[in-house]
C-alpha positions as CSV (number, residue, x, y, z in Angstrom):
1,X,-77.7,-155.1,-71.4
2,X,-75.6,-156.5,-74.3
3,X,-71.9,-155.7,-74.5
4,X,-71.0,-153.1,-77.2
5,X,-69.8,-154.5,-80.5
6,X,-66.2,-153.8,-81.4
7,X,-65.6,-151.0,-83.9
8,X,-65.7,-152.0,-87.5
9,X,-63.0,-149.7,-88.7
10,X,-60.5,-150.5,-91.5
11,X,-57.8,-150.8,-88.9
12,X,-59.9,-153.3,-86.9
13,X,-60.5,-155.3,-90.0
14,X,-56.8,-155.4,-90.8
15,X,-55.9,-156.4,-87.3
16,X,-58.4,-159.3,-87.2
17,X,-57.4,-160.5,-90.7
18,X,-53.7,-160.5,-89.8
19,X,-54.4,-162.3,-86.5
20,X,-56.4,-164.9,-88.4
21,X,-53.7,-165.5,-91.0
22,X,-51.0,-165.8,-88.3
23,X,-53.1,-168.1,-86.2
24,X,-53.7,-170.4,-89.2
25,X,-50.0,-170.4,-90.2
26,X,-50.2,-168.1,-93.2
27,X,-46.7,-167.6,-94.6
28,X,-45.1,-164.1,-94.4
29,X,-48.2,-161.9,-94.2
30,X,-47.4,-158.3,-95.0
31,X,-49.7,-155.2,-94.7
32,X,-49.4,-152.6,-97.4
33,X,-50.9,-149.2,-96.6
34,X,-52.1,-148.0,-100.0
35,X,-54.6,-145.3,-99.0
36,X,-52.4,-142.5,-100.4
37,X,-51.7,-144.5,-103.6
38,X,-55.1,-145.7,-104.8
39,X,-58.7,-144.9,-104.5
40,X,-60.2,-148.4,-104.1
41,X,-58.7,-149.6,-100.8
42,X,-56.8,-148.4,-97.7
43,X,-54.8,-151.6,-97.1
44,X,-53.7,-154.7,-98.9
45,X,-52.6,-157.8,-97.1
46,X,-50.4,-160.2,-99.0
47,X,-49.8,-163.7,-97.6
48,X,-48.8,-167.1,-98.9
49,X,-49.9,-170.6,-98.2
50,X,-47.7,-173.7,-98.4
51,X,-50.1,-175.5,-100.8
52,X,-53.3,-175.0,-102.7
53,X,-55.2,-176.6,-99.8
54,X,-53.5,-174.2,-97.4
55,X,-54.4,-171.1,-99.5
56,X,-58.1,-172.3,-99.7
57,X,-58.2,-173.0,-95.9
58,X,-56.8,-169.5,-95.2
59,X,-59.5,-168.0,-97.3
60,X,-62.2,-170.0,-95.6
61,X,-61.0,-169.1,-92.1
62,X,-60.8,-165.4,-93.1
63,X,-64.3,-165.4,-94.5
64,X,-65.8,-167.2,-91.4
65,X,-64.0,-165.2,-88.8
66,X,-64.4,-161.8,-90.5
67,X,-68.0,-162.5,-91.1
68,X,-68.6,-163.3,-87.4
69,X,-67.1,-159.9,-86.6
70,X,-69.5,-158.2,-89.1
71,X,-67.2,-157.8,-92.1
72,X,-68.7,-159.1,-95.4
73,X,-66.6,-159.3,-98.6
74,X,-67.7,-157.4,-101.6
75,X,-66.3,-160.3,-103.7
76,X,-64.0,-163.3,-103.5
77,X,-62.1,-164.6,-106.6
78,X,-59.8,-167.5,-107.2
79,X,-61.4,-170.2,-105.0
80,X,-61.7,-172.6,-107.9
81,X,-58.0,-172.6,-108.6
82,X,-56.7,-171.9,-105.1
83,X,-53.4,-170.4,-106.4
84,X,-54.3,-166.7,-105.9
85,X,-57.3,-165.9,-103.9
86,X,-58.4,-162.2,-103.8
87,X,-60.8,-161.1,-101.1
88,X,-62.2,-157.6,-101.4
89,X,-63.5,-156.1,-98.2
90,X,-63.7,-152.5,-99.7
91,X,-61.1,-150.8,-97.4
92,X,-59.0,-154.0,-97.3
93,X,-58.0,-156.3,-100.2
94,X,-56.5,-159.6,-99.2
95,X,-54.2,-161.5,-101.6
96,X,-53.5,-165.1,-100.7
97,X,-50.9,-166.8,-103.0
98,X,-49.1,-170.0,-103.5
99,X,-45.5,-168.9,-102.9
100,X,-44.2,-169.2,-106.5
101,X,-47.1,-167.0,-107.8
102,X,-46.5,-164.5,-105.0
103,X,-42.9,-164.2,-106.1
104,X,-43.9,-164.0,-109.8
105,X,-46.5,-161.2,-109.4
106,X,-44.5,-159.4,-106.7
107,X,-47.2,-157.2,-105.4
108,X,-44.9,-155.9,-102.6
109,X,-42.6,-154.7,-105.4
110,X,-45.4,-153.3,-107.5
111,X,-46.6,-151.3,-104.5
112,X,-43.1,-150.5,-103.2
113,X,-44.1,-146.9,-102.4
114,X,-46.7,-148.1,-99.9
115,X,-45.6,-148.4,-96.3
116,X,-45.2,-152.1,-95.5
117,X,-45.6,-153.8,-92.2
118,X,-44.7,-157.5,-91.7
119,X,-47.4,-159.2,-89.6
120,X,-44.7,-160.1,-87.0
121,X,-44.5,-156.4,-86.3
122,X,-48.3,-155.9,-86.2
123,X,-49.8,-155.9,-82.8
124,X,-51.3,-159.2,-81.8
125,X,-53.8,-159.8,-79.0
126,X,-53.9,-163.3,-77.6
127,X,-57.2,-165.1,-77.9
128,X,-59.1,-165.3,-74.6
129,X,-59.5,-169.0,-75.0
130,X,-55.8,-169.6,-75.9
131,X,-53.6,-170.9,-73.2
132,X,-49.8,-170.8,-73.3
133,X,-49.7,-174.2,-71.7
134,X,-51.6,-175.9,-74.5
135,X,-49.5,-178.4,-76.4
136,X,-48.7,-177.6,-80.0
137,X,-50.6,-179.8,-82.5
138,X,-48.0,-180.7,-85.1
139,X,-50.7,-182.1,-87.4
140,X,-51.3,-178.5,-88.5
141,X,-47.8,-178.2,-89.8
142,X,-48.5,-179.8,-93.2
143,X,-51.9,-178.9,-94.6
144,X,-51.6,-181.5,-97.3
145,X,-52.0,-184.2,-94.6
146,X,-54.7,-182.6,-92.5
147,X,-57.9,-183.5,-94.4
148,X,-59.2,-185.0,-97.6
149,X,-60.2,-183.1,-100.7
């Protein structure tokens, strides 16, 4: 008999998205609970990447990992430019920014009435394959030097 699939609730989606962003070195991810303030989503996640390539890599990792868990986006915008990628998962809208654009558009300020949770405060569950004794791979530190465009 197959193991039951994990619940596909908005909270499970948020948790998996945040874990993915943290695991792939997303910068300052913040969860905004907007369900009482708007009709089109329950949560926003706002996160930065250190470069255009990093923003695009975060979007790619999110799409792959969330898809494997059964979450499909309604739409994804901004992949051509890689400066602000918006991923719409209906209950969750993910905003991935280059840091200067994140500061300029200031979504956290625009939605200041929404309860905000930094990802560091969000519950994290360790990956079953992750080991605390694994060495840190410093090649991940600078996404500009990891792969070729």
